[in-house]
C-alpha positions in Angstrom: 44.9 34.2 52.2 42.0 35.0 50.0 42.6 35.4 46.3 40.1 37.5 44.4 39.5 36.2 40.9 38.3 39.0 38.7 35.7 37.9 36.2 35.4 39.5 32.8 32.0 40.9 31.8 32.1 38.5 28.9 31.6 35.5 31.2 28.1 36.4 32.2 27.2 37.2 28.6 28.4 33.8 27.4 26.4 32.0 30.1 23.3 34.0 29.2 23.8 33.1 25.5 24.1 29.5 26.4 20.9 29.6 28.5 19.1 31.4 25.7 20.3 28.7 23.2 19.2 25.9 25.5 15.6 27.1 25.9 14.7 26.7 22.1 16.3 23.3 22.1 14.2 22.2 25.1 11.0 23.5 23.5 11.8 21.7 20.2 12.6 18.4 21.9 9.0 17.0 22.2 8.3 17.8 18.5 11.7 16.4 17.4 11.0 13.2 19.5 7.6 12.8 17.9 9.0 13.3 14.3 11.7 10.8 15.1 9.5 8.2 16.6 6.5 8.5 14.2 8.1 9.7 10.9 11.8 9.1 10.6 12.0 5.6 12.2 8.9 4.2 10.4 10.3 5.6 7.1 13.6 3.9 7.6 11.9 0.6 8.7 9.6 0.8 5.7 12.6 1.2 3.4 14.5 -1.7 5.0 11.4 -3.9 5.0 10.7 -3.1 1.3 14.0 -4.9 0.4 13.1 -8.1 2.3 10.5 -10.8 2.3 9.1 -10.4 5.8 7.2 -13.3 7.4 4.3 -11.9 9.4 4.4 -14.8 11.9 8.1 -14.4 12.6 11.3 -16.0 11.2 14.2 -14.8 9.2 13.9 -12.0 6.7 14.9 -12.9 3.1 16.7 -10.3 1.1 14.9 -9.8 -2.3 16.3 -6.4 -3.4 13.9 -4.4 -5.5 11.6 -7.3 -6.3 8.9 -6.0 -3.9 8.7 -2.8 -5.8 8.3 -4.7 -9.0 5.6 -6.9 -7.6 3.7 -4.0 -6.2 3.7 -2.0 -9.5 3.0 -5.2 -11.6 -0.1 -6.0 -9.6 -3.3 -4.9 -11.5 -5.1 -4.3 -8.2 -2.3 -1.9 -7.1 -2.4 -0.1 -10.4 -6.2 0.3 -10.1 -5.7 1.7 -6.5 -3.2 4.2 -7.8 -5.6 5.2 -10.6 -8.4 5.5 -8.0 -6.2 7.7 -5.8 -5.4 10.0 -8.7 -9.1 10.3 -9.7 -10.1 10.9 -6.0 -7.5 13.6 -5.8 -8.6 15.3 -9.0 -12.3 15.4 -7.9 -11.5 16.7 -4.4 -8.6 19.1 -4.6 -10.1 21.7 -7.0 -13.6 21.8 -5.4 -12.0 22.0 -1.9 -9.9 25.0 -2.9 -12.7 26.8 -4.6 -15.1 26.2 -1.7 -12.5 27.0 0.8 -11.7 30.4 -0.8 -15.4 31.1 -1.2 -16.1 30.3 2.5 -13.1 32.5 3.5 -14.5 35.4 1.5 -17.9 34.8 3.1 -16.3 34.8 6.5 -14.5 38.1 5.9 -17.8 39.7 4.7 -19.7 38.6 7.8 -18.7 41.7 9.8 -19.4 41.4 13.5 -20.7 37.9 13.0 -17.3 36.8 11.7 -16.3 34.7 14.8 -19.6 32.8 14.8 -19.5 32.1 11.0 -15.9 31.0 11.2 -16.6 28.6 14.1 -19.6 27.1 12.2 -17.6 26.6 9.1 -14.7 25.0 11.0 -16.9 22.3 12.4 -16.3 19.8 9.5 -12.6 19.9 10.2 -13.0 19.1 13.9 -15.6 16.4 13.5 -14.7 12.7 13.9 -14.1 11.4 10.3 -15.3 7.9 11.1 -18.5 9.2 12.5 -19.1 11.5 9.5 -18.3 8.6 7.1 -21.0 6.5 8.9 -23.5 9.4 8.5 -22.7 9.7 4.7 -22.9 5.9 4.3 -26.4 6.1 5.8 -27.4 9.0 3.6 -26.4 7.2 0.4 -27.5 3.7 1.5 -29.7 1.6 -0.7 -32.6 1.6 -1.0 -33.9 3.6 1.9 -31.1 6.2 2.5 -31.9 9.9 2.9 -30.8 10.7 -0.7 -32.9 8.0 -2.2 -35.9 9.1 -0.2 -35.5 12.6 -1.6 -35.3 11.1 -5.1 -38.4 9.0 -4.5 -40.4 12.2 -3.7 -39.7 13.4 -7.3 -40.3 10.0 -8.8 -36.7 8.8 -9.3 -35.9 5.2 -8.7 -33.4 4.5 -5.8 -29.8 4.4 -6.8 -27.2 2.0 -5.2 -24.7 4.8 -4.8 -22.1 2.9 -2.8 -22.7 -0.4 -4.6 -22.0 0.7 -8.1 -18.4 1.1 -9.4 -19.4 4.1 -11.4 -20.7 6.2 -8.5 -19.1 4.8 -5.3 -15.8 6.8 -5.6 -17.6 10.1 -6.2 -19.8 9.6 -3.1 -16.7 8.9 -1.0 -15.1 12.0 -2.5 -18.0 14.1 -1.2 -16.8 13.5 2.3 -13.2 14.5 1.3 -14.5 17.8 -0.2 -16.7 18.5 2.8 -13.8 18.1 5.2 -10.9 19.5 3.2 -12.9 22.7 2.2 -13.0 23.5 5.9 -9.3 23.2 6.2 -8.5 25.2 3.1 -11.0 27.9 4.3 -8.9 28.3 7.5 -5.7 28.7 5.5 -7.4 31.3 3.2 -8.8 33.2 6.1 -5.3 33.5 7.5 -4.0 34.6 4.1 -6.7 37.2 3.6 -6.0 38.6 7.0 -2.5 39.6 5.9 -3.8 41.9 3.2 -3.5 45.6 4.2 -6.7 47.6 4.4 -5.3 50.1 2.0 -5.6 47.6 -0.8 -9.4 47.5 -0.4 -9.5 51.3 -0.3 -7.4 51.7 -3.4 -9.5 49.1 -5.2 -12.8 50.9 -4.3 -11.3 54.2 -5.4 -10.4 52.6 -8.8 -13.9 51.1 -9.1 -12.5 47.5 -9.0 -15.0 45.3 -7.2 -16.4 41.7 -7.0 -14.9 39.0 -9.3 -12.6 41.5 -11.0 -11.0 42.5 -7.7 -10.6 38.8 -6.7 -8.9 37.9 -10.0 -6.7 41.0 -10.4 -5.8 41.8 -6.8 -6.7 39.3 -4.1 -5.5 36.0 -5.8 -2.1 37.4 -6.9 -1.4 38.7 -3.4 -2.4 35.5 -1.6 -0.6 33.2 -4.1 1.7 31.6 -1.5 -1.3 30.9 0.7 -3.1 29.3 -2.2 -0.1 27.1 -2.9 0.1 26.0 0.8 -3.7 25.3 0.7 -3.3 23.2 -2.5 -0.4 21.2 -0.9 -2.6 20.5 2.2 -5.4 19.4 -0.1 -3.1 17.1 -2.0 -1.7 15.5 1.1 -5.2 14.9 2.5 -6.4 13.4 -0.8 -3.6 10.9 -1.4 -3.7 9.7 2.2 -7.4 8.9 2.3 -8.1 5.8 4.3 -10.8 6.1 7.0 -13.5 7.2 4.7 -13.0 4.4 2.2 -12.7 1.8 5.0 -15.9 2.8 6.6 -18.1 3.5 3.6 -17.1 0.9 1.0 -14.1 -1.2 2.3 -12.5 -0.6 -1.1 -15.4 -2.0 -3.1 -17.3 -2.5 -5.2 -14.9 -4.5 -7.4 -12.0 -2.4 -6.1 -13.4 0.8 -7.5 -12.7 2.8 -4.3 -9.5 1.1 -3.3 -6.7 3.7 -2.7 -3.0 3.4 -2.2 -3.3 3.4 1.6 -6.2 0.9 1.8 -4.3 -1.3 -0.7 -1.2 -1.1 1.4 -3.1 -2.2 4.5 -4.8 -5.0 2.5 -1.5 -6.3 1.1 0.3 -6.2 4.5 -2.4 -7.4 6.9 -4.9 -9.2 4.5 -2.4 -11.0 2.3 0.4 -11.0 4.9 3.0 -9.6 2.5 4.7 -7.0 4.6 7.6 -6.6 2.2 5.4 -5.5 -0.8 3.2 -3.4 1.5 6.3 -1.6 2.8 7.5 -1.0 -0.8 4.1 0.6 -1.6 4.1 2.7 1.5 7.7 3.9 0.8 6.7 4.9 -2.8 3.8 6.9 -1.3 6.2 8.5 1.2 8.5 9.6 -1.8 5.5 11.2 -3.5 4.6 13.1 -0.3 8.1 14.3 0.1 8.2 15.4 -3.6 5.0 17.4 -3.0 6.6 19.2 0.0 9.8 19.9 -2.0 7.8 21.3 -4.9 5.9 23.6 -2.5 9.1 24.9 -1.0 10.7 25.6 -4.3 7.6 27.3 -5.6 7.3 29.6 -2.6 11.1 30.3 -2.6 10.9 31.2 -6.3 8.2 33.7 -5.6 10.0 35.1 -2.7 13.1 36.2 -4.7 
């Protein structure tokens, strides 16, 4: 005898909702796995290792508590690296934002040539940073680099740009500005694209143009975009590593050593993984604080 089971219409709806809920989870799985493997697990291991003395050649870990943090912050070389990172950030963030905004405005004003101009201005962001650092190192090399050859034409003696503590960090920062300006330009282009066309029409009708329009209308309306671009510039600047390693190796006299290059040097040059982990964890805390500050700033403006 057959028994017909009557299904309610809600059964199909529930199954459909379960399938719809499963698709986003599957799409997020690769990104979640990457964040777990390359961010969360290293962060936890860094915190754990910062509390121990870790022999690089193997053996038992010795618990030292917060001593590694104290040793890192008491080291004059580490304090110099922190100061260099702050100076590097100060001389790259603001120029990168100003240049990025200027390039974005130039791109918007290009008319039909906009795609070509945008592609050309994005090339620095896509270029290999190590290769670009080699090119800049050649340009500022002593005594026969390109810059010194240009100076020789006007009768100026060659300058050891990368060999002098007073100039090396600024030359390295040029690469950071050149690359980060391309990134911030992309962000500003996206922000400017969200402005309604009626804003331009109203500004022209009121006779507001040029710099006055930029200050009174454009910048206030893309304030969240500017904050996001500033955060990206900060994250790029405090994590500088490749450029310093290729162009100066942290010299001369530690004048271009940054937090990341010092972390590598302590861990794999001095074989002190515990102190290196402590320094890396402190940098991670700073990066998280920057992200939280950005979120709170944007949330405050959104209310």
